[in-house]
C-alpha positions in Angstrom: 88.4 109.8 121.2 87.4 107.9 117.8 85.1 104.4 116.9 87.9 101.8 117.5 89.8 103.5 120.2 86.6 103.9 122.0 85.9 99.7 120.9 89.0 98.8 122.0 89.2 99.9 125.4 85.7 99.1 126.0 87.0 95.6 124.9 90.2 95.8 127.0 88.2 96.6 130.2 86.2 93.4 129.6 89.2 90.7 128.8 90.3 92.6 132.4 87.4 91.6 134.5 87.7 88.2 132.8 91.5 88.0 133.9 90.4 89.7 137.7 91.9 87.7 140.9 93.5 84.1 140.5 92.5 83.2 137.0 94.5 80.1 135.7 97.2 82.0 133.9 96.6 79.9 130.4 92.8 80.4 130.4 93.4 84.6 131.3 96.4 84.6 128.4 94.2 82.8 126.1 90.7 86.1 126.0 93.8 87.7 125.0 94.8 85.5 122.3 91.3 85.5 120.8 90.6 89.3 121.1 93.5 90.9 120.1 94.0 92.7 117.8 90.9 93.2 117.4 90.4 92.7 112.9 87.9 95.9 111.9 85.7 95.4 114.7 83.0 95.6 112.0 79.8 95.2 114.0 80.8 97.2 117.2 81.7 100.1 114.7 78.0 100.3 113.3 76.6 99.0 117.3 78.2 102.1 118.4 77.6 104.5 114.2 73.7 103.3 115.1 74.2 104.9 118.7 75.8 107.8 118.1 72.7 108.5 114.9 70.0 107.9 118.6 71.9 110.1 120.4 74.4 108.1 122.3 72.7 109.9 126.0 74.3 107.2 127.8 78.1 106.8 126.6 78.3 103.3 129.4 75.4 101.7 128.4 76.7 101.5 124.8 80.7 101.1 126.0 79.4 98.1 127.5 76.2 97.0 124.2 79.4 97.4 121.7 82.2 95.4 123.9 79.5 92.9 124.1 78.8 91.8 121.2 82.1 92.2 120.1 83.8 89.5 122.5 80.4 87.3 121.4 81.4 87.3 117.9 85.2 86.9 118.6 84.0 84.0 121.1 81.8 82.5 118.0 85.2 83.1 115.8 87.2 80.7 118.3 84.1 77.7 117.8 84.3 78.0 114.4 88.0 77.5 114.1 87.6 74.0 116.4 88.1 70.6 114.7 84.9 69.7 115.3 83.8 72.7 113.0 86.6 74.7 109.8 89.3 72.2 111.8 90.9 76.0 110.5 95.0 76.5 111.4 95.2 80.1 111.1 92.9 83.1 112.3 93.9 87.4 112.1 96.9 86.2 110.1 98.2 84.1 113.5 97.1 80.9 114.8 94.4 79.9 115.8 93.5 79.8 119.5 92.6 75.9 119.5 96.7 75.5 117.6 98.8 78.1 119.8 96.6 77.3 123.5 94.8 73.4 123.3 91.6 72.5 122.2 90.3 72.1 125.6 91.8 75.5 125.9 89.8 77.0 123.1 86.4 75.6 123.9 87.2 77.0 127.5 87.9 80.7 126.1 85.2 80.2 123.5 82.9 79.2 126.7 84.3 82.6 129.0 84.1 85.2 126.2 80.5 84.2 126.0 80.0 84.5 129.2 81.6 87.6 129.3 79.7 89.4 127.2 77.0 88.8 129.1 78.5 89.8 132.4 80.2 93.5 130.8 76.0 94.1 130.2 75.1 93.0 133.6 77.7 95.2 135.2 76.2 98.0 133.5 72.8 98.0 134.8 72.8 100.6 137.5 72.9 103.1 134.6 69.8 102.0 132.8 67.6 99.0 134.2 65.3 98.6 131.5 67.9 99.6 129.0 70.2 96.6 130.0 67.7 93.5 129.7 66.0 94.1 126.5 70.6 94.4 125.5 70.6 90.8 127.6 67.5 89.5 125.4 68.4 90.9 122.2 72.3 89.0 122.1 70.8 86.6 123.7 68.9 86.2 121.0 70.7 87.0 118.8 73.6 84.6 119.4 71.9 81.2 120.0 68.4 79.4 118.5 66.3 79.8 116.9 67.6 82.2 114.5 70.5 82.6 115.6 74.6 82.3 115.3 74.5 79.2 116.9 71.0 78.1 114.8 73.9 78.7 111.9 76.0 76.9 112.1 73.3 73.9 112.8 72.4 74.5 109.6 75.9 73.1 108.1 75.1 69.1 110.0 71.9 69.3 108.3 71.9 67.3 104.5 69.0 70.5 102.7 69.8 73.4 103.9 67.6 77.0 103.7 70.4 79.4 101.7 68.6 82.5 103.1 67.6 80.7 106.6 71.5 80.0 107.4 72.5 83.0 106.0 70.6 85.4 107.9 71.6 83.2 111.2 75.0 82.5 110.6 76.0 85.8 110.0 73.1 88.3 109.4 72.6 88.0 113.5 74.7 89.4 114.9 74.8 92.5 111.8 71.2 92.6 113.0 72.4 92.9 116.7 74.9 95.3 115.9 71.7 98.2 114.7 68.9 96.8 117.5 71.3 97.1 120.4 72.5 100.1 119.0 69.0 101.0 119.0 68.9 100.2 123.1 71.5 101.4 124.0 70.4 105.1 123.6 67.0 104.6 124.4 64.9 103.9 120.7 62.9 101.5 119.5 65.3 98.7 118.6 62.1 97.3 116.1 62.9 99.9 112.6 66.9 99.7 113.2 66.1 95.2 112.1 66.2 95.8 107.8 69.7 97.5 108.0 71.2 94.8 110.0 69.8 92.1 108.0 71.2 93.8 104.8 74.7 94.9 105.8 74.4 90.9 107.2 73.9 89.5 103.4 76.4 92.1 102.2 78.7 90.5 104.9 77.9 86.9 103.7 78.1 87.8 99.7 81.2 89.3 100.6 82.7 86.8 101.9 81.2 84.0 99.9 83.4 86.2 96.8 87.0 85.7 99.0 86.1 82.3 99.9 85.9 82.4 96.7 88.6 84.2 94.9 91.6 84.8 97.4 93.8 82.4 98.8 95.1 82.1 102.5 97.6 84.4 103.0 95.2 86.8 101.3 92.2 86.0 103.6 94.3 85.8 106.9 92.6 82.8 107.3 92.0 79.5 104.8 90.2 79.7 101.8 87.7 77.4 99.9 86.2 76.8 103.2 83.2 76.7 101.0 83.8 73.9 99.1 85.8 71.8 101.2 82.7 71.4 103.3 79.9 71.4 100.6 78.4 75.4 102.6 76.1 76.6 100.4 77.6 79.9 98.8 76.3 83.2 97.1 79.3 82.5 94.3 78.1 78.9 93.3 74.0 79.5 93.6 74.6 83.1 91.2 78.7 83.0 89.9 81.1 85.8 90.5 78.7 88.4 88.1 75.8 87.5 90.3 77.5 87.9 93.5 78.9 91.1 92.8 75.6 92.3 91.3 74.0 91.0 94.8 76.5 92.7 96.7 75.8 95.8 95.5 71.7 96.5 95.1 72.4 94.5 98.9 74.4 97.4 100.0 72.1 100.5 97.6 69.0 98.9 100.0 71.1 99.1 103.0 72.0 102.7 102.8 67.8 103.6 101.3 66.6 101.7 105.2 67.9 103.7 107.5 65.2 105.1 109.3 65.2 108.3 110.4 66.5 109.7 113.1 69.1 112.6 114.1 72.5 111.7 112.7 70.4 109.7 110.0 73.4 111.6 107.1 76.5 110.8 109.1 75.4 106.7 109.6 74.2 107.2 105.9 78.4 107.7 105.3 79.3 105.2 107.8 77.8 102.6 105.7 78.7 103.5 102.2 82.6 103.4 103.7 82.1 100.3 104.9 80.8 99.4 101.2 82.8 100.9 99.8 86.5 98.9 102.1 84.2 95.6 100.5 83.5 96.2 96.9 87.5 97.5 95.6 88.1 93.8 97.5 85.9 92.5 95.7 86.6 94.0 91.9 89.5 93.6 91.7 89.2 90.2 92.5 86.9 89.4 89.8 89.7 91.3 87.4 91.8 88.9 88.7 90.5 85.8 87.9 88.5 87.2 84.4 
């Protein structure tokens, strides 16, 4: 089974847990809607790749970690799109959850996915209680305060924004979770994997800033120009298109160099290179158009 199929299977299994019994039909349907189709599944792909590079000796733990991370990411997108935040009508090329199901159901969908993420991890404890406790702690830390994705959203309400802290929380947190949770799932120490996750997260934030500045809504599959509309800090505003593109290349080069020594180091480096290639041609094409 390929990585993408493995992730989708784990996510589908997790969603069925949330739909079991006499669940409210609309909310039950919204859980599925929010997570499928699932886009690139970048974060769980990184998590699985790290776990495989470290041995992946307990695949059920790895699958639980990957699905939990993706559920939490999807929950964050549902909440990001709400009128009180980005007020986005479209996500992944289809109506955002609050447009498709109503604002109250969107709030409940996001909340339910967060709870489901931690339930999925807890259910995997029979395979290794010690690893699961670490996974729960890490995912909670990278989701909340003071440096998780809640903090990232919180920075947008401040009059003065620390750009580094903002990017570290808003985008970097779940990429750090991806690399460190992959290591934990395979029974390895998570600390050496922090830098790789942080660098990948920063790269994706810069790439997202470039796409937001240079793409239209149809190409993005979500509203474009949101950073300018909401007055948010942006690498393109700070560095210009050329500067942001150079920064992106430098970050990705550093990410590959930061991979800790592990049995699957070469294959993992190739995965990071492929992710880099997936970003760079898109940016180059648009820079050329912009010029």
